[in-house]
C-alpha positions in Angstrom: -14.0 -2.7 -7.2 -12.5 -6.1 -6.2 -10.5 -6.7 -3.0 -7.9 -9.1 -1.6 -5.9 -9.5 1.6 -2.3 -10.7 1.8 -2.7 -10.7 5.6 -4.3 -14.1 6.2 -4.6 -15.3 9.8 -5.6 -18.9 10.1 -9.3 -19.5 9.6 -10.0 -16.1 8.0 -10.1 -17.2 4.4 -13.3 -17.9 2.5 -14.0 -21.4 1.3 -16.7 -23.4 -0.4 -18.3 -24.0 3.0 -17.8 -20.7 4.9 -17.6 -17.0 4.3 -14.4 -15.1 4.8 -11.8 -12.9 3.1 -10.3 -13.3 -0.3 -6.8 -14.4 0.8 -3.6 -14.2 -1.2 -1.2 -16.4 0.8 2.4 -15.0 0.9 5.3 -17.4 1.4 8.3 -16.1 3.3 12.0 -17.2 3.2 15.2 -15.9 4.7 18.3 -15.6 2.6 21.6 -15.2 4.4 24.7 -13.6 2.9 27.4 -16.0 3.9 30.3 -13.7 3.2 28.8 -10.9 5.3 27.9 -13.3 8.1 31.5 -14.4 8.4 32.6 -10.9 8.8 29.8 -9.8 11.1 28.4 -12.9 12.9 25.0 -12.4 14.3 24.3 -9.1 12.4 20.7 -9.3 11.2 21.7 -7.1 8.3 23.1 -10.2 6.6 19.5 -11.6 6.2 17.2 -10.7 3.3 13.5 -11.5 3.7 12.2 -13.0 0.5 8.4 -13.0 0.0 6.1 -14.0 -2.9 2.4 -14.6 -3.5 1.7 -18.3 -4.0 1.3 -19.1 -7.7 -2.2 -20.6 -7.4 -3.5 -17.6 -5.4 -2.0 -15.2 -7.8 -3.5 -17.0 -10.8 -6.9 -17.0 -9.1 -6.7 -13.3 -8.3 -5.7 -12.4 -11.9 -8.6 -14.5 -13.3 -11.0 -12.7 -10.9 -9.6 -9.3 -12.1 -10.0 -10.3 -15.8 -13.6 -11.4 -15.1 -14.5 -8.2 -13.2 -13.0 -6.0 -15.9 -15.4 -7.4 -18.5 -18.3 -5.6 -16.7 -16.8 -2.2 -15.9 -14.9 0.8 -17.4 -12.6 1.3 -14.5 -11.5 -1.4 -12.1 -10.0 -0.6 -8.7 -8.3 -3.5 -7.0 -8.0 -3.0 -3.3 -5.2 -5.0 -1.5 -4.5 -5.3 2.2 -0.8 -5.7 2.2 2.6 -4.6 3.5 3.6 -4.3 7.1 4.3 -2.0 10.1 4.7 1.8 10.1 7.7 2.2 7.8 8.4 3.5 4.3 9.6 0.0 3.2 7.8 -2.4 0.9 7.7 -6.1 1.2 9.3 -7.9 -1.8 6.1 -9.3 -3.1 4.1 -6.1 -3.3 5.4 -4.6 -6.5 5.3 -7.8 -8.6 1.7 -8.4 -7.3 0.6 -4.9 -8.4 2.2 -5.4 -11.8 0.4 -8.8 -12.3 -3.0 -7.4 -11.3 -2.6 -4.4 -13.7 -1.5 -6.8 -16.4 -4.7 -8.7 -15.7 -6.9 -5.6 -16.2 -6.7 -3.5 -13.0 -6.8 0.3 -13.6 -5.9 1.3 -10.0 -4.2 -0.6 -7.2 -5.4 0.7 -3.8 -3.1 -0.6 -1.1 -3.6 -0.3 2.6 -2.6 -1.7 6.0 0.7 0.1 6.8 0.3 2.9 9.3 2.5 5.2 7.2 2.5 7.1 3.9 4.1 5.2 1.1 4.7 5.8 -2.6 2.2 6.4 -5.3 3.8 4.6 -8.2 2.9 3.8 -11.8 3.1 0.8 -14.0 2.0 0.9 -17.6 0.5 4.3 -16.8 -1.8 2.9 -14.0 -1.5 4.3 -10.5 -0.4 2.0 -7.6 -1.2 3.6 -4.2 1.0 1.6 -1.9 -0.4 3.2 1.3 -2.2 6.4 2.2 -2.1 5.6 5.9 -5.3 5.3 7.9 -8.2 7.5 7.0 -11.3 6.7 9.1 -9.5 6.5 12.4 -6.7 4.9 14.3 -6.2 3.4 17.7 -7.0 5.7 20.5 -4.2 5.6 23.1 -5.8 3.7 25.9 -4.1 2.3 28.9 -1.8 -0.5 27.7 1.7 -1.9 28.1 4.7 0.1 27.2 5.4 -2.3 24.3 1.9 -1.6 22.8 2.4 2.2 23.3 5.7 2.0 21.5 3.9 0.4 18.5 1.2 3.1 18.6 3.8 5.9 18.7 5.4 4.6 15.5 2.1 5.0 13.7 2.1 8.2 11.7 -1.0 10.5 12.1 -0.4 11.9 8.6 -2.0 10.6 5.5 -3.9 11.6 2.3 -7.0 11.1 0.3 -6.6 10.2 -3.4 -9.0 11.9 -5.9 -9.0 10.2 -9.3 -9.9 12.4 -12.3 -11.2 10.7 -15.4 -11.0 11.7 -19.1 -12.0 10.0 -22.3 -9.1 7.6 -22.0 -9.6 6.7 -18.3 -7.7 8.2 -15.4 -5.9 11.3 -16.5 -5.0 12.8 -13.1 -4.3 11.6 -9.6 -4.8 14.3 -7.0 -3.5 14.1 -3.4 -5.3 15.7 -0.5 -3.1 15.7 2.7 -4.8 14.8 6.0 -3.9 14.5 9.6 -5.6 12.8 12.6 -6.9 15.0 15.3 -6.9 14.3 19.1 -9.9 12.0 18.6 -7.9 10.0 16.0 -10.2 11.1 13.2 -8.9 12.8 9.9 -8.9 16.5 9.1 -7.5 18.4 6.1 -3.8 18.9 6.9 -2.6 22.5 7.6 0.1 23.9 5.3 3.1 22.9 7.4 2.0 19.2 7.6 0.8 19.3 4.0 4.3 20.4 2.9 5.9 17.6 4.9 3.5 15.0 3.2 4.3 16.5 -0.2 8.1 16.1 0.4 7.8 12.6 1.7 5.5 11.5 -1.1 7.7 13.1 -3.7 10.8 11.3 -2.5 9.1 7.9 -2.2 7.1 8.1 -5.4 10.1 9.0 -7.5 11.5 5.5 -6.7 8.3 3.9 -8.1 7.8 5.8 -11.3 5.6 8.6 -9.9 6.3 12.4 -10.3 4.7 14.6 -7.6 4.2 18.3 -8.4 2.1 21.3 -7.4 -0.5 22.5 -9.9 -2.5 25.7 -9.0 -2.4 24.8 -5.3 -3.1 21.1 -5.8 -0.8 18.2 -5.4 -0.8 16.0 -8.5 1.0 12.7 -9.1 1.6 11.5 -12.6 3.9 8.9 -14.4 7.5 10.1 -14.7 
């Protein structure tokens, strides 16, 4: 496994003189639709947020992936990316996943959003955009109403991904639905919640090249 973070607060990145995280700096721009803005002045819907990983960081990450792949049969690339508690992806995420797979990654394991997102495929390789939080999540302690509003938006539903291997590599991606208990720790989801997770994952994954189906009581995701 090799890992990167697209969330890069100042001073967190590793350098030749200090330890830190393997940062992929993301540049952000704002594109305004002038025609729509004339019709609806002030409407934020006229703004598209453009994001991309810096060329030099992407090149370095791809080279690290190529080197790591030389010494293993299956390479999982773990990426801290995305934002918030929504179904939406940032513009840079899918191109980044594709570039890392082109460089040799067998699985992209994405995390950070507090929500279930798609399991997609590119060149037959799975891209897990977000399975939500597994180990635990913020316990609702006394805090401002603004902070509690953020916490309430965080879904308590998620999933574990089990990868099955065959002679040609990964031949099956199995999803095990989970839910956080009162202590904010994960448990296997009961049928009603598991069904809701199945429906959401089916809808989102279909947009990213993934087909979700039930096979003998298990939830399986495969390329469309």
